[in-house]
Every structure is written in structure tokens, then in C-alpha cells.
PyMOL Python script that loads the backbone (N, CA, C, O; Angstrom):
from pymol import cmd

cmd.read_pdbstr("""\
ATOM      1  N   MET A   1     -12.418 -23.680  -8.552  1.00  0.00           N
ATOM      2  CA  MET A   1     -12.360 -22.785  -7.416  1.00  0.00           C
ATOM      3  C   MET A   1     -10.910 -22.361  -7.203  1.00  0.00           C
ATOM      4  O   MET A   1     -10.000 -23.189  -7.252  1.00  0.00           O
ATOM      5  N   SER A   2     -10.705 -21.093  -6.971  1.00  0.00           N
ATOM      6  CA  SER A   2      -9.338 -20.605  -6.782  1.00  0.00           C
ATOM      7  C   SER A   2      -8.840 -20.916  -5.372  1.00  0.00           C
ATOM      8  O   SER A   2      -9.624 -21.065  -4.434  1.00  0.00           O
ATOM      9  N   ASN A   3      -7.555 -21.006  -5.252  1.00  0.00           N
ATOM     10  CA  ASN A   3      -6.906 -21.284  -3.980  1.00  0.00           C
ATOM     11  C   ASN A   3      -6.963 -20.027  -3.108  1.00  0.00           C
ATOM     12  O   ASN A   3      -6.567 -18.956  -3.569  1.00  0.00           O
ATOM     13  N   PRO A   4      -7.449 -20.123  -1.849  1.00  0.00           N
ATOM     14  CA  PRO A   4      -7.537 -18.934  -0.987  1.00  0.00           C
ATOM     15  C   PRO A   4      -6.185 -18.290  -0.697  1.00  0.00           C
ATOM     16  O   PRO A   4      -6.133 -17.124  -0.306  1.00  0.00           O
ATOM     17  N   LEU A   5      -5.089 -19.030  -0.880  1.00  0.00           N
ATOM     18  CA  LEU A   5      -3.762 -18.444  -0.659  1.00  0.00           C
ATOM     19  C   LEU A   5      -3.481 -17.279  -1.599  1.00  0.00           C
ATOM     20  O   LEU A   5      -2.667 -16.406  -1.296  1.00  0.00           O
ATOM     21  N   ILE A   6      -4.167 -17.273  -2.749  1.00  0.00           N
ATOM     22  CA  ILE A   6      -3.928 -16.200  -3.707  1.00  0.00           C
ATOM     23  C   ILE A   6      -4.303 -14.828  -3.134  1.00  0.00           C
ATOM     24  O   ILE A   6      -3.790 -13.802  -3.581  1.00  0.00           O
ATOM     25  N   TYR A   7      -5.199 -14.815  -2.144  1.00  0.00           N
ATOM     26  CA  TYR A   7      -5.652 -13.552  -1.564  1.00  0.00           C
ATOM     27  C   TYR A   7      -4.868 -13.132  -0.330  1.00  0.00           C
ATOM     28  O   TYR A   7      -5.097 -12.047   0.205  1.00  0.00           O
ATOM     29  N   GLU A   8      -3.947 -13.973   0.132  1.00  0.00           N
ATOM     30  CA  GLU A   8      -3.127 -13.612   1.281  1.00  0.00           C
ATOM     31  C   GLU A   8      -2.012 -12.682   0.840  1.00  0.00           C
ATOM     32  O   GLU A   8      -1.231 -13.008  -0.054  1.00  0.00           O
ATOM     33  N   CYS A   9      -1.948 -11.530   1.470  1.00  0.00           N
ATOM     34  CA  CYS A   9      -0.923 -10.536   1.133  1.00  0.00           C
ATOM     35  C   CYS A   9      -0.165 -10.194   2.408  1.00  0.00           C
ATOM     36  O   CYS A   9      -0.572  -9.321   3.174  1.00  0.00           O
ATOM     37  N   ASP A  10       0.936 -10.891   2.622  1.00  0.00           N
ATOM     38  CA  ASP A  10       1.711 -10.676   3.837  1.00  0.00           C
ATOM     39  C   ASP A  10       2.834  -9.667   3.656  1.00  0.00           C
ATOM     40  O   ASP A  10       3.290  -9.054   4.621  1.00  0.00           O
ATOM     41  N   TYR A  11       3.281  -9.495   2.403  1.00  0.00           N
ATOM     42  CA  TYR A  11       4.395  -8.582   2.125  1.00  0.00           C
ATOM     43  C   TYR A  11       4.108  -7.758   0.881  1.00  0.00           C
ATOM     44  O   TYR A  11       3.384  -8.180  -0.020  1.00  0.00           O
ATOM     45  N   TYR A  12       4.698  -6.571   0.862  1.00  0.00           N
ATOM     46  CA  TYR A  12       4.534  -5.666  -0.280  1.00  0.00           C
ATOM     47  C   TYR A  12       5.881  -5.084  -0.682  1.00  0.00           C
ATOM     48  O   TYR A  12       6.712  -4.745   0.161  1.00  0.00           O
ATOM     49  N   LEU A  13       6.069  -4.981  -1.972  1.00  0.00           N
ATOM     50  CA  LEU A  13       7.192  -4.235  -2.531  1.00  0.00           C
ATOM     51  C   LEU A  13       6.707  -2.802  -2.641  1.00  0.00           C
ATOM     52  O   LEU A  13       5.705  -2.544  -3.308  1.00  0.00           O
ATOM     53  N   VAL A  14       7.398  -1.856  -1.999  1.00  0.00           N
ATOM     54  CA  VAL A  14       6.982  -0.452  -2.038  1.00  0.00           C
ATOM     55  C   VAL A  14       8.024   0.372  -2.783  1.00  0.00           C
ATOM     56  O   VAL A  14       9.230   0.178  -2.626  1.00  0.00           O
ATOM     57  N   LEU A  15       7.530   1.288  -3.589  1.00  0.00           N
ATOM     58  CA  LEU A  15       8.384   2.152  -4.403  1.00  0.00           C
ATOM     59  C   LEU A  15       8.063   3.609  -4.094  1.00  0.00           C
ATOM     60  O   LEU A  15       6.909   4.033  -4.148  1.00  0.00           O
ATOM     61  N   GLU A  16       9.099   4.356  -3.771  1.00  0.00           N
ATOM     62  CA  GLU A  16       8.987   5.791  -3.516  1.00  0.00           C
ATOM     63  C   GLU A  16       9.918   6.515  -4.473  1.00  0.00           C
ATOM     64  O   GLU A  16      10.977   5.991  -4.820  1.00  0.00           O
ATOM     65  N   PRO A  17       9.540   7.713  -4.905  1.00  0.00           N
ATOM     66  CA  PRO A  17      10.417   8.470  -5.801  1.00  0.00           C
ATOM     67  C   PRO A  17      11.801   8.678  -5.174  1.00  0.00           C
ATOM     68  O   PRO A  17      11.918   9.044  -4.005  1.00  0.00           O
ATOM     69  N   SER A  18      12.826   8.440  -5.962  1.00  0.00           N
ATOM     70  CA  SER A  18      14.228   8.681  -5.582  1.00  0.00           C
ATOM     71  C   SER A  18      14.706   7.854  -4.392  1.00  0.00           C
ATOM     72  O   SER A  18      15.666   8.239  -3.725  1.00  0.00           O
ATOM     73  N   LYS A  19      14.052   6.719  -4.114  1.00  0.00           N
ATOM     74  CA  LYS A  19      14.495   5.842  -3.027  1.00  0.00           C
ATOM     75  C   LYS A  19      14.565   4.415  -3.565  1.00  0.00           C
ATOM     76  O   LYS A  19      13.859   4.071  -4.514  1.00  0.00           O
ATOM     77  N   PRO A  20      15.417   3.584  -2.958  1.00  0.00           N
ATOM     78  CA  PRO A  20      15.466   2.178  -3.396  1.00  0.00           C
ATOM     79  C   PRO A  20      14.182   1.450  -3.003  1.00  0.00           C
ATOM     80  O   PRO A  20      13.507   1.820  -2.042  1.00  0.00           O
ATOM     81  N   GLU A  21      13.863   0.413  -3.767  1.00  0.00           N
ATOM     82  CA  GLU A  21      12.678  -0.377  -3.449  1.00  0.00           C
ATOM     83  C   GLU A  21      12.883  -1.088  -2.115  1.00  0.00           C
ATOM     84  O   GLU A  21      14.009  -1.396  -1.723  1.00  0.00           O
ATOM     85  N   ARG A  22      11.759  -1.345  -1.420  1.00  0.00           N
ATOM     86  CA  ARG A  22      11.808  -2.039  -0.131  1.00  0.00           C
ATOM     87  C   ARG A  22      10.691  -3.069  -0.076  1.00  0.00           C
ATOM     88  O   ARG A  22       9.678  -2.940  -0.764  1.00  0.00           O
ATOM     89  N   ILE A  23      10.880  -4.073   0.737  1.00  0.00           N
ATOM     90  CA  ILE A  23       9.824  -5.034   1.011  1.00  0.00           C
ATOM     91  C   ILE A  23       9.397  -4.824   2.460  1.00  0.00           C
ATOM     92  O   ILE A  23      10.216  -4.862   3.379  1.00  0.00           O
ATOM     93  N   LEU A  24       8.090  -4.599   2.643  1.00  0.00           N
ATOM     94  CA  LEU A  24       7.526  -4.348   3.967  1.00  0.00           C
ATOM     95  C   LEU A  24       6.448  -5.381   4.266  1.00  0.00           C
ATOM     96  O   LEU A  24       5.828  -5.925   3.353  1.00  0.00           O
ATOM     97  N   SER A  25       6.234  -5.643   5.531  1.00  0.00           N
ATOM     98  CA  SER A  25       5.113  -6.497   5.934  1.00  0.00           C
ATOM     99  C   SER A  25       3.816  -5.744   5.656  1.00  0.00           C
ATOM    100  O   SER A  25       3.838  -4.538   5.411  1.00  0.00           O
ATOM    101  N   ALA A  26       2.696  -6.443   5.692  1.00  0.00           N
ATOM    102  CA  ALA A  26       1.402  -5.791   5.478  1.00  0.00           C
ATOM    103  C   ALA A  26       1.181  -4.686   6.508  1.00  0.00           C
ATOM    104  O   ALA A  26       0.707  -3.603   6.164  1.00  0.00           O
ATOM    105  N   GLU A  27       1.518  -4.949   7.753  1.00  0.00           N
ATOM    106  CA  GLU A  27       1.357  -3.951   8.818  1.00  0.00           C
ATOM    107  C   GLU A  27       2.250  -2.728   8.563  1.00  0.00           C
ATOM    108  O   GLU A  27       1.806  -1.591   8.719  1.00  0.00           O
ATOM    109  N   GLU A  28       3.487  -2.961   8.178  1.00  0.00           N
ATOM    110  CA  GLU A  28       4.404  -1.853   7.880  1.00  0.00           C
ATOM    111  C   GLU A  28       3.920  -1.058   6.665  1.00  0.00           C
ATOM    112  O   GLU A  28       4.070   0.163   6.615  1.00  0.00           O
ATOM    113  N   THR A  29       3.343  -1.755   5.692  1.00  0.00           N
ATOM    114  CA  THR A  29       2.843  -1.070   4.504  1.00  0.00           C
ATOM    115  C   THR A  29       1.663  -0.176   4.857  1.00  0.00           C
ATOM    116  O   THR A  29       1.554   0.937   4.343  1.00  0.00           O
ATOM    117  N   LEU A  30       0.778  -0.648   5.729  1.00  0.00           N
ATOM    118  CA  LEU A  30      -0.331   0.201   6.181  1.00  0.00           C
ATOM    119  C   LEU A  30       0.185   1.451   6.893  1.00  0.00           C
ATOM    120  O   LEU A  30      -0.312   2.552   6.654  1.00  0.00           O
ATOM    121  N   SER A  31       1.168   1.288   7.758  1.00  0.00           N
ATOM    122  CA  SER A  31       1.758   2.447   8.456  1.00  0.00           C
ATOM    123  C   SER A  31       2.410   3.400   7.459  1.00  0.00           C
ATOM    124  O   SER A  31       2.294   4.618   7.590  1.00  0.00           O
ATOM    125  N   TRP A  32       3.090   2.846   6.475  1.00  0.00           N
ATOM    126  CA  TRP A  32       3.747   3.644   5.432  1.00  0.00           C
ATOM    127  C   TRP A  32       2.711   4.462   4.667  1.00  0.00           C
ATOM    128  O   TRP A  32       2.921   5.648   4.413  1.00  0.00           O
ATOM    129  N   LEU A  33       1.588   3.830   4.297  1.00  0.00           N
ATOM    130  CA  LEU A  33       0.525   4.552   3.591  1.00  0.00           C
ATOM    131  C   LEU A  33      -0.106   5.627   4.473  1.00  0.00           C
ATOM    132  O   LEU A  33      -0.409   6.721   3.999  1.00  0.00           O
ATOM    133  N   GLN A  34      -0.302   5.318   5.749  1.00  0.00           N
ATOM    134  CA  GLN A  34      -0.869   6.307   6.665  1.00  0.00           C
ATOM    135  C   GLN A  34       0.011   7.543   6.751  1.00  0.00           C
ATOM    136  O   GLN A  34      -0.486   8.669   6.754  1.00  0.00           O
ATOM    137  N   LYS A  35       1.323   7.328   6.821  1.00  0.00           N
ATOM    138  CA  LYS A  35       2.259   8.459   6.882  1.00  0.00           C
ATOM    139  C   LYS A  35       2.097   9.348   5.659  1.00  0.00           C
ATOM    140  O   LYS A  35       2.037  10.572   5.779  1.00  0.00           O
ATOM    141  N   TRP A  36       2.025   8.734   4.482  1.00  0.00           N
ATOM    142  CA  TRP A  36       1.882   9.519   3.266  1.00  0.00           C
ATOM    143  C   TRP A  36       0.526  10.213   3.193  1.00  0.00           C
ATOM    144  O   TRP A  36       0.444  11.359   2.751  1.00  0.00           O
ATOM    145  N   LEU A  37      -0.531   9.540   3.619  1.00  0.00           N
ATOM    146  CA  LEU A  37      -1.851  10.169   3.615  1.00  0.00           C
ATOM    147  C   LEU A  37      -1.900  11.366   4.556  1.00  0.00           C
ATOM    148  O   LEU A  37      -2.548  12.369   4.256  1.00  0.00           O
ATOM    149  N   GLU A  38      -1.214  11.264   5.695  1.00  0.00           N
ATOM    150  CA  GLU A  38      -1.160  12.392   6.642  1.00  0.00           C
ATOM    151  C   GLU A  38      -0.552  13.631   5.993  1.00  0.00           C
ATOM    152  O   GLU A  38      -0.958  14.756   6.283  1.00  0.00           O
ATOM    153  N   ASP A  39       0.415  13.416   5.121  1.00  0.00           N
ATOM    154  CA  ASP A  39       1.141  14.533   4.505  1.00  0.00           C
ATOM    155  C   ASP A  39       0.425  15.151   3.306  1.00  0.00           C
ATOM    156  O   ASP A  39       0.804  16.226   2.842  1.00  0.00           O
ATOM    157  N   LEU A  40      -0.617  14.468   2.800  1.00  0.00           N
ATOM    158  CA  LEU A  40      -1.334  14.994   1.628  1.00  0.00           C
ATOM    159  C   LEU A  40      -2.302  16.096   2.037  1.00  0.00           C
ATOM    160  O   LEU A  40      -2.975  15.987   3.062  1.00  0.00           O
ATOM    161  N   ASP A  41      -2.375  17.154   1.240  1.00  0.00           N
ATOM    162  CA  ASP A  41      -3.351  18.212   1.482  1.00  0.00           C
ATOM    163  C   ASP A  41      -4.768  17.737   1.178  1.00  0.00           C
ATOM    164  O   ASP A  41      -5.712  18.069   1.896  1.00  0.00           O
ATOM    165  N   HIS A  42      -4.907  16.960   0.111  1.00  0.00           N
ATOM    166  CA  HIS A  42      -6.219  16.449  -0.297  1.00  0.00           C
ATOM    167  C   HIS A  42      -6.118  14.972  -0.610  1.00  0.00           C
ATOM    168  O   HIS A  42      -5.250  14.547  -1.372  1.00  0.00           O
ATOM    169  N   TRP A  43      -7.012  14.185  -0.017  1.00  0.00           N
ATOM    170  CA  TRP A  43      -7.066  12.766  -0.310  1.00  0.00           C
ATOM    171  C   TRP A  43      -7.766  12.532  -1.640  1.00  0.00           C
ATOM    172  O   TRP A  43      -8.575  13.355  -2.071  1.00  0.00           O
ATOM    173  N   PRO A  44      -7.462  11.423  -2.288  1.00  0.00           N
ATOM    174  CA  PRO A  44      -8.214  11.058  -3.492  1.00  0.00           C
ATOM    175  C   PRO A  44      -9.712  10.982  -3.161  1.00  0.00           C
ATOM    176  O   PRO A  44     -10.098  10.657  -2.038  1.00  0.00           O
ATOM    177  N   GLU A  45     -10.523  11.283  -4.140  1.00  0.00           N
ATOM    178  CA  GLU A  45     -11.969  11.371  -3.942  1.00  0.00           C
ATOM    179  C   GLU A  45     -12.570  10.113  -3.313  1.00  0.00           C
ATOM    180  O   GLU A  45     -13.446  10.215  -2.455  1.00  0.00           O
ATOM    181  N   ASP A  46     -12.111   8.928  -3.725  1.00  0.00           N
ATOM    182  CA  ASP A  46     -12.688   7.700  -3.187  1.00  0.00           C
ATOM    183  C   ASP A  46     -12.317   7.442  -1.722  1.00  0.00           C
ATOM    184  O   ASP A  46     -12.901   6.562  -1.090  1.00  0.00           O
ATOM    185  N   LEU A  47     -11.367   8.186  -1.178  1.00  0.00           N
ATOM    186  CA  LEU A  47     -10.994   8.021   0.229  1.00  0.00           C
ATOM    187  C   LEU A  47     -11.641   9.062   1.133  1.00  0.00           C
ATOM    188  O   LEU A  47     -11.614   8.916   2.355  1.00  0.00           O
ATOM    189  N   GLU A  48     -12.216  10.098   0.562  1.00  0.00           N
ATOM    190  CA  GLU A  48     -12.757  11.192   1.368  1.00  0.00           C
ATOM    191  C   GLU A  48     -13.886  10.756   2.298  1.00  0.00           C
ATOM    192  O   GLU A  48     -14.138  11.415   3.307  1.00  0.00           O
ATOM    193  N   ARG A  49     -14.568   9.660   1.976  1.00  0.00           N
ATOM    194  CA  ARG A  49     -15.672   9.173   2.813  1.00  0.00           C
ATOM    195  C   ARG A  49     -15.178   8.341   4.000  1.00  0.00           C
ATOM    196  O   ARG A  49     -15.956   8.030   4.902  1.00  0.00           O
ATOM    197  N   GLU A  50     -13.910   7.982   4.005  1.00  0.00           N
ATOM    198  CA  GLU A  50     -13.379   7.172   5.103  1.00  0.00           C
ATOM    199  C   GLU A  50     -13.351   7.996   6.395  1.00  0.00           C
ATOM    200  O   GLU A  50     -13.046   9.188   6.383  1.00  0.00           O
ATOM    201  N   LEU A  51     -13.672   7.339   7.495  1.00  0.00           N
ATOM    202  CA  LEU A  51     -13.804   8.035   8.774  1.00  0.00           C
ATOM    203  C   LEU A  51     -12.504   8.203   9.538  1.00  0.00           C
ATOM    204  O   LEU A  51     -12.418   9.013  10.461  1.00  0.00           O
ATOM    205  N   SER A  52     -11.481   7.429   9.149  1.00  0.00           N
ATOM    206  CA  SER A  52     -10.213   7.536   9.868  1.00  0.00           C
ATOM    207  C   SER A  52      -9.054   7.349   8.902  1.00  0.00           C
ATOM    208  O   SER A  52      -9.212   6.855   7.786  1.00  0.00           O
ATOM    209  N   LEU A  53      -7.908   7.753   9.364  1.00  0.00           N
ATOM    210  CA  LEU A  53      -6.683   7.592   8.588  1.00  0.00           C
ATOM    211  C   LEU A  53      -6.395   6.109   8.354  1.00  0.00           C
ATOM    212  O   LEU A  53      -6.010   5.717   7.252  1.00  0.00           O
ATOM    213  N   SER A  54      -6.579   5.291   9.380  1.00  0.00           N
ATOM    214  CA  SER A  54      -6.299   3.858   9.227  1.00  0.00           C
ATOM    215  C   SER A  54      -7.263   3.190   8.255  1.00  0.00           C
ATOM    216  O   SER A  54      -6.849   2.324   7.484  1.00  0.00           O
ATOM    217  N   SER A  55      -8.537   3.571   8.272  1.00  0.00           N
ATOM    218  CA  SER A  55      -9.478   2.967   7.324  1.00  0.00           C
ATOM    219  C   SER A  55      -9.196   3.437   5.901  1.00  0.00           C
ATOM    220  O   SER A  55      -9.385   2.677   4.951  1.00  0.00           O
ATOM    221  N   ALA A  56      -8.747   4.674   5.744  1.00  0.00           N
ATOM    222  CA  ALA A  56      -8.378   5.171   4.415  1.00  0.00           C
ATOM    223  C   ALA A  56      -7.166   4.416   3.876  1.00  0.00           C
ATOM    224  O   ALA A  56      -7.135   4.048   2.702  1.00  0.00           O
ATOM    225  N   ALA A  57      -6.172   4.184   4.726  1.00  0.00           N
ATOM    226  CA  ALA A  57      -4.980   3.444   4.301  1.00  0.00           C
ATOM    227  C   ALA A  57      -5.338   2.005   3.952  1.00  0.00           C
ATOM    228  O   ALA A  57      -4.830   1.468   2.968  1.00  0.00           O
ATOM    229  N   LYS A  58      -6.200   1.375   4.738  1.00  0.00           N
ATOM    230  CA  LYS A  58      -6.621   0.002   4.469  1.00  0.00           C
ATOM    231  C   LYS A  58      -7.383  -0.082   3.144  1.00  0.00           C
ATOM    232  O   LYS A  58      -7.162  -1.003   2.358  1.00  0.00           O
ATOM    233  N   ARG A  59      -8.267   0.865   2.900  1.00  0.00           N
ATOM    234  CA  ARG A  59      -9.007   0.882   1.630  1.00  0.00           C
ATOM    235  C   ARG A  59      -8.042   1.047   0.461  1.00  0.00           C
ATOM    236  O   ARG A  59      -8.169   0.367  -0.558  1.00  0.00           O
ATOM    237  N   LEU A  60      -7.089   1.940   0.610  1.00  0.00           N
ATOM    238  CA  LEU A  60      -6.107   2.162  -0.440  1.00  0.00           C
ATOM    239  C   LEU A  60      -5.301   0.890  -0.703  1.00  0.00           C
ATOM    240  O   LEU A  60      -5.081   0.518  -1.855  1.00  0.00           O
ATOM    241  N   LEU A  61      -4.868   0.232   0.354  1.00  0.00           N
ATOM    242  CA  LEU A  61      -4.090  -1.002   0.211  1.00  0.00           C
ATOM    243  C   LEU A  61      -4.909  -2.095  -0.477  1.00  0.00           C
ATOM    244  O   LEU A  61      -4.374  -2.863  -1.277  1.00  0.00           O
ATOM    245  N   ASP A  62      -6.200  -2.164  -0.166  1.00  0.00           N
ATOM    246  CA  ASP A  62      -7.060  -3.212  -0.714  1.00  0.00           C
ATOM    247  C   ASP A  62      -7.550  -2.937  -2.132  1.00  0.00           C
ATOM    248  O   ASP A  62      -7.940  -3.869  -2.835  1.00  0.00           O
ATOM    249  N   THR A  63      -7.537  -1.679  -2.566  1.00  0.00           N
ATOM    250  CA  THR A  63      -8.188  -1.349  -3.840  1.00  0.00           C
ATOM    251  C   THR A  63      -7.293  -0.693  -4.876  1.00  0.00           C
ATOM    252  O   THR A  63      -7.735  -0.460  -6.001  1.00  0.00           O
ATOM    253  N   ALA A  64      -6.056  -0.389  -4.536  1.00  0.00           N
ATOM    254  CA  ALA A  64      -5.194   0.340  -5.474  1.00  0.00           C
ATOM    255  C   ALA A  64      -3.763  -0.164  -5.361  1.00  0.00           C
ATOM    256  O   ALA A  64      -3.443  -0.997  -4.512  1.00  0.00           O
ATOM    257  N   CYS A  65      -2.916   0.355  -6.230  1.00  0.00           N
ATOM    258  CA  CYS A  65      -1.493   0.016  -6.133  1.00  0.00           C
ATOM    259  C   CYS A  65      -0.621   1.260  -6.351  1.00  0.00           C
ATOM    260  O   CYS A  65       0.597   1.160  -6.498  1.00  0.00           O
ATOM    261  N   ASP A  66      -1.264   2.424  -6.369  1.00  0.00           N
ATOM    262  CA  ASP A  66      -0.469   3.658  -6.447  1.00  0.00           C
ATOM    263  C   ASP A  66      -1.229   4.811  -5.821  1.00  0.00           C
ATOM    264  O   ASP A  66      -2.452   4.776  -5.684  1.00  0.00           O
ATOM    265  N   LEU A  67      -0.475   5.838  -5.443  1.00  0.00           N
ATOM    266  CA  LEU A  67      -1.032   7.053  -4.865  1.00  0.00           C
ATOM    267  C   LEU A  67      -0.266   8.222  -5.449  1.00  0.00           C
ATOM    268  O   LEU A  67       0.945   8.340  -5.261  1.00  0.00           O
ATOM    269  N   GLU A  68      -0.975   9.083  -6.156  1.00  0.00           N
ATOM    270  CA  GLU A  68      -0.324  10.247  -6.750  1.00  0.00           C
ATOM    271  C   GLU A  68      -0.119  11.313  -5.674  1.00  0.00           C
ATOM    272  O   GLU A  68      -1.077  11.757  -5.040  1.00  0.00           O
ATOM    273  N   LEU A  69       1.126  11.717  -5.475  1.00  0.00           N
ATOM    274  CA  LEU A  69       1.461  12.743  -4.493  1.00  0.00           C
ATOM    275  C   LEU A  69       1.304  14.128  -5.082  1.00  0.00           C
ATOM    276  O   LEU A  69       0.835  15.057  -4.425  1.00  0.00           O
ATOM    277  N   LYS A  70       1.705  14.245  -6.335  1.00  0.00           N
ATOM    278  CA  LYS A  70       1.538  15.466  -7.120  1.00  0.00           C
ATOM    279  C   LYS A  70       1.650  15.031  -8.575  1.00  0.00           C
ATOM    280  O   LYS A  70       2.107  13.919  -8.843  1.00  0.00           O
ATOM    281  N   PRO A  71       1.251  15.864  -9.510  1.00  0.00           N
ATOM    282  CA  PRO A  71       1.297  15.423 -10.908  1.00  0.00           C
ATOM    283  C   PRO A  71       2.672  14.870 -11.297  1.00  0.00           C
ATOM    284  O   PRO A  71       3.696  15.539 -11.164  1.00  0.00           O
ATOM    285  N   GLY A  72       2.656  13.635 -11.777  1.00  0.00           N
ATOM    286  CA  GLY A  72       3.888  12.992 -12.218  1.00  0.00           C
ATOM    287  C   GLY A  72       4.708  12.321 -11.137  1.00  0.00           C
ATOM    288  O   GLY A  72       5.748  11.735 -11.436  1.00  0.00           O
ATOM    289  N   VAL A  73       4.270  12.388  -9.879  1.00  0.00           N
ATOM    290  CA  VAL A  73       5.008  11.790  -8.767  1.00  0.00           C
ATOM    291  C   VAL A  73       4.050  10.891  -7.977  1.00  0.00           C
ATOM    292  O   VAL A  73       3.063  11.361  -7.411  1.00  0.00           O
ATOM    293  N   SER A  74       4.363   9.584  -7.952  1.00  0.00           N
ATOM    294  CA  SER A  74       3.477   8.628  -7.293  1.00  0.00           C
ATOM    295  C   SER A  74       4.253   7.646  -6.434  1.00  0.00           C
ATOM    296  O   SER A  74       5.440   7.396  -6.648  1.00  0.00           O
ATOM    297  N   LEU A  75       3.550   7.101  -5.458  1.00  0.00           N
ATOM    298  CA  LEU A  75       4.010   5.950  -4.699  1.00  0.00           C
ATOM    299  C   LEU A  75       3.385   4.724  -5.340  1.00  0.00           C
ATOM    300  O   LEU A  75       2.308   4.812  -5.929  1.00  0.00           O
ATOM    301  N   GLN A  76       4.046   3.588  -5.233  1.00  0.00           N
ATOM    302  CA  GLN A  76       3.471   2.339  -5.735  1.00  0.00           C
ATOM    303  C   GLN A  76       3.765   1.224  -4.741  1.00  0.00           C
ATOM    304  O   GLN A  76       4.768   1.257  -4.028  1.00  0.00           O
ATOM    305  N   TRP A  77       2.869   0.232  -4.705  1.00  0.00           N
ATOM    306  CA  TRP A  77       3.060  -0.941  -3.868  1.00  0.00           C
ATOM    307  C   TRP A  77       2.436  -2.142  -4.556  1.00  0.00           C
ATOM    308  O   TRP A  77       1.410  -2.043  -5.230  1.00  0.00           O
ATOM    309  N   PHE A  78       3.092  -3.283  -4.364  1.00  0.00           N
ATOM    310  CA  PHE A  78       2.664  -4.511  -5.024  1.00  0.00           C
ATOM    311  C   PHE A  78       2.797  -5.664  -4.036  1.00  0.00           C
ATOM    312  O   PHE A  78       3.829  -5.804  -3.379  1.00  0.00           O
ATOM    313  N   ALA A  79       1.770  -6.482  -3.929  1.00  0.00           N
ATOM    314  CA  ALA A  79       1.829  -7.665  -3.076  1.00  0.00           C
ATOM    315  C   ALA A  79       2.858  -8.630  -3.644  1.00  0.00           C
ATOM    316  O   ALA A  79       2.909  -8.857  -4.853  1.00  0.00           O
ATOM    317  N   VAL A  80       3.671  -9.193  -2.770  1.00  0.00           N
ATOM    318  CA  VAL A  80       4.658 -10.192  -3.185  1.00  0.00           C
ATOM    319  C   VAL A  80       4.583 -11.374  -2.222  1.00  0.00           C
ATOM    320  O   VAL A  80       4.246 -11.216  -1.049  1.00  0.00           O
ATOM    321  N   ARG A  81       4.898 -12.541  -2.731  1.00  0.00           N
ATOM    322  CA  ARG A  81       4.940 -13.732  -1.895  1.00  0.00           C
ATOM    323  C   ARG A  81       6.401 -14.045  -1.602  1.00  0.00           C
ATOM    324  O   ARG A  81       7.235 -14.104  -2.506  1.00  0.00           O
ATOM    325  N   ILE A  82       6.688 -14.241  -0.337  1.00  0.00           N
ATOM    326  CA  ILE A  82       8.026 -14.608   0.082  1.00  0.00           C
ATOM    327  C   ILE A  82       7.932 -16.017   0.675  1.00  0.00           C
ATOM    328  O   ILE A  82       7.303 -16.222   1.713  1.00  0.00           O
ATOM    329  N   ASP A  83       8.553 -16.967   0.015  1.00  0.00           N
ATOM    330  CA  ASP A  83       8.537 -18.345   0.496  1.00  0.00           C
ATOM    331  C   ASP A  83       9.604 -18.510   1.561  1.00  0.00           C
ATOM    332  O   ASP A  83      10.720 -18.012   1.413  1.00  0.00           O
ATOM    333  N   PRO A  84       9.261 -19.211   2.642  1.00  0.00           N
ATOM    334  CA  PRO A  84      10.264 -19.450   3.674  1.00  0.00           C
ATOM    335  C   PRO A  84      11.413 -20.296   3.129  1.00  0.00           C
ATOM    336  O   PRO A  84      11.212 -21.092   2.212  1.00  0.00           O
ATOM    337  N   PRO A  85      12.610 -20.131   3.681  1.00  0.00           N
ATOM    338  CA  PRO A  85      13.750 -20.932   3.223  1.00  0.00           C
ATOM    339  C   PRO A  85      13.449 -22.430   3.335  1.00  0.00           C
ATOM    340  O   PRO A  85      12.838 -22.883   4.303  1.00  0.00           O
ATOM    341  N   GLY A  86      13.885 -23.177   2.337  1.00  0.00           N
ATOM    342  CA  GLY A  86      13.708 -24.611   2.342  1.00  0.00           C
ATOM    343  C   GLY A  86      12.345 -25.103   1.881  1.00  0.00           C
ATOM    344  O   GLY A  86      12.066 -26.300   1.949  1.00  0.00           O
ATOM    345  N   SER A  87      11.491 -24.193   1.410  1.00  0.00           N
ATOM    346  CA  SER A  87      10.166 -24.663   0.971  1.00  0.00           C
ATOM    347  C   SER A  87      10.146 -24.983  -0.496  1.00  0.00           C
ATOM    348  O   SER A  87       9.112 -25.389  -1.026  1.00  0.00           O
TER     349      SER A  87
END
""", "prot")
cmd.dss("prot")
cmd.show_as("cartoon", "prot")
cmd.util.cbc("prot")
cmd.orient("prot")
């Protein structure tokens, strides 16, 4: 049986074109994805059935690790574990 800690995603490394990488909390990452989804003219097909911006961002966070903004330009995010100091 796998350890349930493997499914905990408290932090994400986010990558944006022409910007330095950042580490965001799960909540900040959802807000970051929502901002980008708001700016898109068309959502990816698998998100079009979502009823709200927040549910679309949550689905994206749970099922993908990139979002194409335009051909050849994408956002990426990856779950990372940050151990507290002294652990």
C-alpha cells in the first residue's frame, strides 16, 4: 500500500515564459491558474464542461502539468515537497 503522503501537494514549482521559476502554495497556484484561464480566449476542450473558473483551475491542477497559451508557449507546474527546517 502506498503512503498517503505521496498525494499531498502543498507546494508547486511554477514556470512561466521569460520569468524566473517560483514556488507557490497550492492555494497560490490555483489563483495563478485562474488568472491565466481568465486571459485565455478558449479553454482546453477538457475544461469546457467546468461550471466555474475555480473548478476549471482545480481540474487543471489535479490532472495536468502544463497549459498551452499559444502554439509553442506554455505554462508548467510541478508538485514539490518542502521539508521543514530540521526534519
